[in-house]
BAGULO-597736 format. One record per residue (C-alpha): residue number from 0; x, y, z. Coordinates in pm, 1 decimal. Layout:
REM BAGULO-597736
 seq        X        Y        Z
 NUM        X        Y        Z
...
END
This chain:
REM BAGULO-597736
 seq        X        Y        Z
   0  10574.8   7023.5   9243.2
   1  10638.2   6980.2   8777.6
   2  10347.1   7015.0   8705.1
   3  10267.8   7297.6   8543.2
   4  10021.5   7573.8   8675.7
   5   9682.5   7610.1   8439.3
   6   9653.5   7977.4   8317.5
   7   9612.8   8269.8   8542.1
   8   9270.1   8423.3   8547.9
   9   9294.6   8763.8   8329.8
  10   9345.4   9102.0   8527.4
  11   9413.9   9483.2   8434.7
  12   9792.4   9398.1   8470.5
  13  10005.6   9050.2   8494.6
  14  10123.5   8939.4   8800.0
  15  10427.9   9077.1   8970.0
  16  10779.2   8934.7   9022.8
  17  11054.7   9025.7   9184.5
  18  11429.1   8920.8   9135.7
  19  11620.9   8758.3   9349.5
  20  11353.5   8589.7   9560.6
  21  11426.7   8216.7   9649.9
  22  11207.5   8029.8   9464.2
  23  11107.3   7739.2   9679.4
  24  11073.1   7364.6   9618.3
  25  10830.2   7094.8   9773.8
  26  11105.5   6752.2   9815.7
  27  11067.6   6429.7   9605.9
  28  10987.3   6245.6   9866.6
  29  10675.0   6442.4   9885.0
  30  10541.3   6397.3   9577.3
  31  10648.1   6016.7   9548.3
  32  10370.6   5985.3   9882.6
  33  10080.1   6235.4   9762.6
  34  10100.0   5954.3   9465.2
  35  10087.2   5638.3   9661.3
  36   9754.9   5806.5   9798.5
  37   9483.3   5502.4   9681.6
  38   9314.2   5617.1   9390.5
  39   8959.6   5560.2   9598.7
  40   9102.2   5760.0   9885.0
  41   9009.4   6195.7   9879.1
  42   8902.3   6497.9  10132.9
  43   8912.2   6401.1  10514.2
  44   9021.6   6023.5  10393.7
  45   9319.0   6046.1  10200.8
  46   9441.4   6387.1  10400.7
  47   9454.7   6145.4  10698.2
  48   9621.8   5880.1  10494.0
  49   9888.1   6100.0  10439.0
  50   9950.8   6258.9  10810.8
  51   9995.7   5833.4  10939.8
  52  10252.7   5838.6  10695.9
  53  10425.2   6148.8  10704.8
  54  10709.1   5960.4  10897.2
  55  10848.7   5769.7  10652.0
  56  10934.7   6109.0  10520.3
  57  11341.7   6192.0  10502.4
  58  11409.8   6433.8  10834.4
  59  11587.0   6650.7  10627.2
  60  11323.9   6676.0  10368.8
  61  11060.2   6747.5  10663.5
  62  11310.2   7026.1  10782.7
  63  11355.3   7166.8  10480.4
  64  10937.0   7150.8  10463.2
  65  10973.7   7388.8  10796.0
  66  11275.5   7628.0  10582.3
  67  11087.8   7716.0  10295.9
  68  10797.7   7832.7  10552.1
  69  11039.0   8039.6  10692.4
  70  11145.7   8129.4  10324.2
  71  10788.3   8268.1  10210.8
  72  10785.9   8474.8  10586.8
  73  11082.6   8625.5  10473.8
  74  10986.5   8726.9  10159.9
  75  10615.5   8875.9  10278.7
  76  10812.7   9128.6  10541.1
  77  10999.2   9218.5  10171.0
  78  10667.5   9249.8   9957.2
  79  10496.5   9481.0  10313.7
  80  10264.7   9171.5  10218.1
  81   9996.0   9142.0  10496.6
  82   9887.6   8796.0  10408.2
  83   9929.9   8422.4  10214.3
  84   9790.6   8213.3  10076.1
  85   9904.4   7854.8   9906.7
  86   9744.9   7518.8   9850.8
  87   9430.8   7381.6   9754.9
  88   9264.0   7431.2   9364.3
  89   9141.2   7780.1   9411.8
  90   9559.9   7845.8   9413.4
  91   9668.7   7717.7   9088.4
  92   9982.7   7607.9   9188.3
  93  10085.6   7882.3   9332.4
  94  10157.9   8130.0   9628.5
  95   9994.6   8456.5   9616.4
  96  10066.4   8776.9   9830.2
  97   9818.6   9062.7   9884.5
  98  10065.3   9410.2   9925.5
  99   9872.7   9767.2  10008.6
 100   9545.0   9562.1   9971.9
 101   9546.3   9360.9   9610.2
 102   9635.4   9017.5   9655.6
 103   9776.3   8845.2   9377.4
 104   9962.1   8529.4   9215.8
 105  10372.2   8542.0   9243.7
 106  10513.3   8304.5   8993.3
 107  10878.3   8352.9   9095.9
 108  10830.3   8201.3   9431.9
 109  10803.6   7834.6   9188.4
 110  10455.0   7636.5   9102.0
 111  10306.6   7342.7   9361.1
 112  10164.0   7052.3   9244.4
 113   9828.2   7049.6   9381.0
 114   9837.1   6703.1   9596.9
 115  10224.8   6698.2   9768.2
 116  10147.3   7033.8   9847.6
 117   9853.2   6883.9  10114.2
 118  10171.7   6726.9  10201.5
 119  10343.2   6965.8  10229.8
 120  10136.8   7144.5  10490.2
 121  10070.7   6871.4  10710.5
 122  10454.5   6807.5  10726.0
 123  10510.9   7226.1  10885.0
 124  10186.7   7027.9  11140.6
 125  10322.0   6987.3  11566.5
 126  10121.7   6607.4  11567.0
 127   9822.8   6789.3  11795.3
 128   9837.1   7099.2  11491.7
 129   9753.0   6765.0  11289.7
 130   9504.5   6578.2  11545.7
 131   9246.4   6907.4  11536.0
 132   9314.1   7003.2  11158.0
 133   9161.7   6639.5  11113.7
 134   8872.8   6698.7  11392.1
 135   8832.0   7039.7  11313.7
 136   8915.9   7132.6  10934.3
 137   9135.0   7400.8  11069.4
 138   9413.3   7518.0  11274.2
 139   9489.4   7789.6  11392.4
 140   9911.8   7839.6  11531.2
 141  10153.4   8125.1  11563.3
 142  10474.4   8185.1  11380.5
 143  10776.1   8316.6  11433.4
 144  11010.3   8443.6  11268.5
 145  11407.2   8602.5  11297.4
 146  11464.9   8850.8  11024.6
 147  11733.1   9141.6  11269.7
 148  11974.9   9022.5  11626.8
 149  11896.8   9395.8  11736.7
 150  11477.5   9356.1  11640.8
 151  11231.0   9126.8  11846.8
 152  11147.2   8823.3  11603.5
 153  10819.3   8876.9  11315.7
 154  10467.0   8775.4  11398.4
 155  10253.5   8570.1  11204.4
 156   9960.4   8402.8  11215.3
 157   9850.2   8140.3  10999.8
 158   9587.2   7931.3  10939.8
 159   9562.3   7550.7  10771.5
 160   9227.3   7482.3  10645.2
 161   8988.5   7205.7  10387.3
 162   8958.3   7357.9  10013.8
 163   8804.1   7193.5   9844.4
 164   8912.1   6793.2  10036.7
 165   9304.5   6939.7   9996.7
 166   9490.3   7136.7  10301.1
 167   9536.8   7508.8  10238.7
 168   9742.7   7790.4  10431.0
 169   9712.1   8146.6  10492.6
 170   9916.2   8351.1  10685.9
 171   9901.5   8685.1  10799.0
 172  10255.2   8904.8  10875.4
 173  10179.4   9087.4  11248.6
 174  10333.0   9392.7  11319.3
 175  10696.5   9408.5  11464.3
 176  10569.8   9655.8  11713.2
 177  10284.7   9811.8  11846.1
 178  10190.7  10113.5  11711.4
 179  10148.7  10441.5  11967.5
 180   9827.4  10476.8  12087.4
 181   9819.7  10883.5  11944.3
 182   9868.3  10768.7  11572.2
 183   9522.5  10581.1  11585.0
 184   9351.1  10954.3  11611.5
 185   9102.5  10882.9  11841.5
 186   8944.6  11122.5  12079.9
 187   9131.6  11209.8  12339.5
 188   8846.8  11079.8  12589.4
 189   8767.1  10758.0  12465.8
 190   9201.6  10739.2  12362.8
 191   9182.9  10798.4  12786.6
 192   8916.3  10588.4  12827.6
 193   9140.7  10306.2  12689.8
 194   9417.0  10347.9  12990.8
 195   9375.7  10172.3  13364.1
 196   9520.1  10488.5  13519.6
 197   9133.1  10659.1  13421.7
 198   8882.9  10382.5  13360.6
 199   8903.3  10055.2  13576.7
 200   8616.3   9831.4  13442.3
 201   8352.0   9753.4  13211.2
 202   8322.7   9604.0  12810.2
 203   8545.2   9780.9  12532.8
 204   8422.6   9563.5  12197.5
 205   8709.1   9595.8  11874.3
 206   8478.6   9459.5  11557.0
 207   8556.8   9450.5  11201.3
 208   8656.9   9203.8  10908.5
 209   8936.6   8975.9  10866.2
 210   9190.7   9246.7  10771.2
 211   9070.2   9553.5  10953.0
 212   9347.5   9651.5  11210.3
 213   9170.9   9511.6  11527.9
 214   9449.9   9372.9  11627.9
 215   9699.9   9648.6  11620.0
 216   9452.4   9869.3  11752.7
 217   9449.7   9635.3  12074.9
 218   9849.2   9584.0  12081.2
 219   9826.3   9960.0  12116.8
 220   9625.7   9992.0  12426.1
 221   9811.1   9740.9  12549.2
 222  10156.2   9899.5  12484.5
 223  10029.0  10219.9  12577.8
 224   9906.5  10079.7  12933.5
 225  10231.4   9914.6  12981.8
 226  10363.7  10264.4  12961.7
 227  10127.7  10388.5  13160.6
 228   9978.1  10190.6  13486.3
 229  10081.1   9910.9  13685.9
 230   9885.3   9640.0  13669.6
 231   9876.1   9283.0  13553.5
 232   9714.1   9223.7  13163.8
 233   9577.0   8868.4  13073.1
 234   9584.0   8800.2  12723.5
 235   9400.3   8500.3  12552.8
 236   9410.6   8471.6  12180.6
 237   9425.6   8180.2  11938.8
 238   9706.8   8224.4  11831.0
 239   9874.9   8435.0  12044.0
 240   9938.5   8664.6  11775.8
 241  10221.6   9057.0  11881.1
 242  10440.8   8921.6  12228.9
 243  10447.4   9205.6  12457.1
 244  10700.9   9296.2  12713.2
 245  10692.9   9312.4  13072.1
 246  10729.2   9670.1  13129.6
 247  10524.6   9859.2  13420.7
 248  10267.4   9569.6  13343.3
 249  10302.6   9223.7  13430.4
 250  10163.6   9048.4  13086.5
 251  10068.3   8691.4  13064.7
 252   9982.6   8542.4  12713.4
 253   9811.0   8207.3  12704.2
 254   9712.6   8044.8  12361.0
 255   9406.3   7873.7  12317.7
 256   9426.4   7496.6  12277.3
 257   9853.5   7561.0  12391.9
 258   9819.6   7700.7  12766.4
 259   9434.8   7651.0  12773.2
 260   9133.3   7447.5  12668.7
 261   8888.4   7747.5  12583.0
 262   8868.3   8154.0  12564.5
 263   8557.0   8057.7  12867.9
 264   8858.4   7888.4  13055.3
 265   9143.6   8139.9  12948.2
 266   8897.2   8391.9  13135.1
 267   8696.3   8168.8  13396.0
 268   9072.7   8142.5  13516.9
 269   9216.8   8414.5  13504.9
 270   8950.2   8471.5  13804.6
 271   9176.3   8319.1  13996.0
 272   9467.3   8514.9  13904.2
 273   9423.7   8889.6  13987.9
 274   9462.7   9070.0  13661.9
 275   9376.8   9397.7  13581.3
 276   9307.6   9411.9  13197.9
 277   9136.2   9086.1  12996.6
 278   9205.7   9053.6  12609.1
 279   8997.3   8805.0  12481.6
 280   9030.8   8717.2  12157.3
 281   8723.6   8685.5  11982.3
 282   8385.4   8652.1  12097.4
 283   8246.4   8415.1  11885.2
 284   7945.6   8293.2  12142.9
 285   7700.2   8319.4  12346.9
 286   7899.5   8188.3  12697.1
 287   8189.6   8356.8  12559.9
 288   8092.7   8675.2  12563.8
 289   7845.0   8615.4  12890.7
 290   8190.0   8524.6  13069.8
 291   8342.4   8825.5  12926.7
 292   8017.6   9032.6  13058.6
 293   8080.4   8902.3  13379.8
 294   8444.7   8966.8  13399.3
 295   8367.4   9318.1  13328.3
 296   8059.0   9340.5  13594.5
 297   8300.4   9141.8  13867.1
 298   8526.9   9562.4  13803.6
 299   8834.5   9389.0  13512.6
 300   8868.2   9641.8  13250.8
 301   8776.9   9338.8  12961.7
 302   8862.0   9456.7  12504.1
 303   8763.0   9167.9  12269.7
 304   8651.2   9219.0  11903.8
 305   8367.6   9042.1  11676.8
 306   8332.9   9025.5  11375.8
 307   8046.4   9339.5  11265.5
 308   8120.0   9600.0  11128.4
 309   7909.7   9884.6  11299.4
 310   7793.5   9940.1  11622.5
 311   7446.4   9930.6  11538.9
 312   7522.0   9544.2  11381.1
 313   7714.0   9492.7  11722.8
 314   7481.3   9511.8  11951.8
 315   7162.9   9319.0  11732.3
 316   7469.2   9083.6  11719.6
 317   7556.1   9051.8  12045.9
 318   7147.4   8969.0  12180.8
 319   7078.5   8738.2  11906.3
 320   7302.1   8499.6  12041.7
 321   7036.9   8453.9  12288.8
 322   6734.5   8312.0  12318.3
 323   6438.7   8549.3  12275.3
 324   6357.3   8508.7  12617.4
 325   6665.7   8610.9  12782.6
 326   6763.5   8880.1  12523.2
 327   6591.9   9186.4  12747.8
 328   6796.4   9062.1  12985.3
 329   7104.1   9099.9  12841.3
 330   7044.6   9364.8  12721.7
 331   7024.3   9500.8  13083.1
 332   7343.3   9343.2  13167.8
 333   7521.1   9430.2  12820.7
 334   7422.3   9853.0  12855.3
 335   7486.8   9825.2  13205.9
 336   7826.7   9631.8  13148.2
 337   7970.3   9821.2  12755.1
 338   8176.3  10104.7  12789.8
 339   8285.1  10124.4  12439.0
 340   8226.1  10005.0  12027.7
 341   8498.7   9981.3  11782.9
 342   8369.3   9885.4  11451.5
 343   8724.2   9968.3  11219.1
 344   8802.1   9880.2  10783.8
 345   9191.2   9975.5  10662.6
 346   9082.6  10090.4  10325.7
 347   9391.2  10168.2   9995.2
 348   9505.1  10521.0  10047.8
 349   9571.6  10741.4   9764.2
 350   9951.8  10720.6   9683.9
 351   9922.0  10350.4   9839.6
 352   9914.7  10203.0  10182.4
 353   9573.7  10106.3  10317.4
 354   9406.1  10389.6  10595.2
 355   9199.6  10311.0  10883.6
 356   8888.4  10483.6  10868.2
 357   8662.6  10337.9  11200.2
 358   8297.9  10424.5  11379.3
 359   8336.2  10523.4  11729.8
 360   8014.9  10481.0  12059.6
 361   8107.9  10634.3  12366.2
 362   7890.0  10487.1  12623.3
 363   7695.0  10765.5  12766.3
 364   7294.6  10742.0  12971.4
 365   7128.5  10779.0  12664.1
 366   7353.5  10511.7  12473.4
 367   7255.4  10338.0  12725.4
 368   6852.0  10340.7  12792.7
 369   6881.0  10316.9  12403.9
 370   6988.2   9932.6  12426.1
 371   6767.3   9857.9  12727.0
 372   6478.6   9976.1  12591.1
 373   6547.8   9805.9  12261.8
 374   6564.6  10149.0  12076.7
 375   6940.2  10059.8  11905.5
 376   6913.8  10265.5  11574.3
 377   6900.5  10556.9  11760.1
 378   7271.9  10473.1  11896.5
 379   7383.0  10616.9  11485.8
 380   7202.1  11029.7  11554.0
 381   7381.9  10996.1  11882.2
 382   7691.6  10858.7  11745.9
 383   7676.1  11164.5  11456.7
 384   7598.5  11406.2  11719.5
 385   7820.5  11317.4  11964.1
 386   8197.4  11453.7  11850.0
 387   8241.4  11589.0  12170.5
 388   8221.4  11277.6  12341.2
 389   8388.4  11138.7  12082.6
 390   8195.3  10965.8  11887.7
 391   8192.5  10893.5  11489.1
 392   8023.5  10731.4  11255.8
 393   8171.1  10542.3  11009.7
 394   8066.8  10811.2  10729.6
 395   8195.4  11066.9  10870.6
 396   8468.4  10912.7  10883.7
 397   8545.6  10868.1  10558.3
 398   8460.6  11171.2  10436.0
 399   8712.9  11350.3  10679.3
 400   8990.0  11134.5  10483.5
 401   8855.8  11208.4  10160.4
 402   8842.9  11587.2  10242.3
 403   9199.8  11473.6  10402.8
 404   9278.3  11367.0  10036.1
 405   9371.2  11058.2  10203.6
 406   9133.7  10871.9  10029.1
 407   8930.5  10868.0   9649.6
 408   8544.3  10894.1   9692.3
 409   8506.1  10543.3   9497.5
 410   8673.0  10360.9   9772.7
 411   8521.4  10579.1   9945.1
 412   8190.6  10488.0   9845.9
 413   8245.6  10112.1   9887.6
 414   8362.2  10123.2  10260.3
 415   8087.1  10298.4  10321.5
 416   7768.1  10135.8  10514.3
 417   7527.1  10448.6  10454.5
 418   7668.8  10458.2  10119.1
 419   7324.4  10735.2   9985.5
 420   7410.7  10908.2  10367.2
 421   7810.2  10942.9  10217.0
 422   7760.0  11086.7   9999.8
 423   7493.1  11337.9  10074.2
 424   7794.7  11454.4  10310.3
 425   8046.3  11484.1  10044.9
 426   7818.6  11686.3   9795.9
 427   7731.7  11969.6  10029.8
END
């Protein structure tokens, strides 16, 4: 904690400071433990050595570390920051926040000794979380913070992971209440398709990079169904993010690693728990994808996410998860159970904040045939011409935002999948 950080890399603006913010001070006992580590230990061996000696730290200092985590979380709320980064060599001894899409260090929080920060991060983890970190080199967990007695706790999604032989923290502030589904700007036909009242089965996928608003959209859909239908919603996530209160629906939350062993186990066990709607946090492999398709095929309404950038890429990615001899069967099964693909991007808005751009594929007989026949590229033209069926391409969505004055042209071009097509649209 006492070491001074190296100069911050140059940028157009100086790192921001905020008067009145609370500085974080790593306890001296953490510094002493970090310095006592044998010099011949590094990386995983050193982190494991430190973890075995955490019980030697004063209880007051370990409690202070958890209080400091709450203070950082509270500062995120104050700044309206979406993300926080701390620890590891890349952080340059500082805390970084992302505000309105721009990530910068905030020196007023304090400077952090690299080795002592390893101890600080290990101390905020439960024993089973440290075991996961040492086994998988990363651990995800949820964090809650009471901000106001009349409001729900704020929820955060956190990850502690290895960075160049040290450990680092990434934390995301989640929406404190679901957004109204109607505010997300989906076509009425697609919006109806998200509701159990109108479509009672099938698989709907939300795709995009981390931070593209997939969780926000899923929470809006859960909340809309919770207000609309008498049903059972099962959420399987890692970690749990927004915790919904049962209204018309009974909503079960199962966290992978805490309440259930894996996404697949959560879905398989869910088949015996009488759900109507199943939210699967992420489809990471062929086993998870197959189980999600099976649930959709057996009369459940399934929603999940993938880290892909377009509807076409999503379909190709799912098929590519399987050996070549199985891909024809997978294409046919996917075409039968898929209901909708929404690919999302969050763009910096003119005047601050961020705006949602999205590509929507609503499955029609023609798009099902294209998937079964392996003619996936044809689907882009179907989306381009499918406005009456609720479809839109990313480029059409971006062009609409530019024409409304919500997003700058250069920003839209930088987020487009097909820059030439978007430029042609904006010039015509």
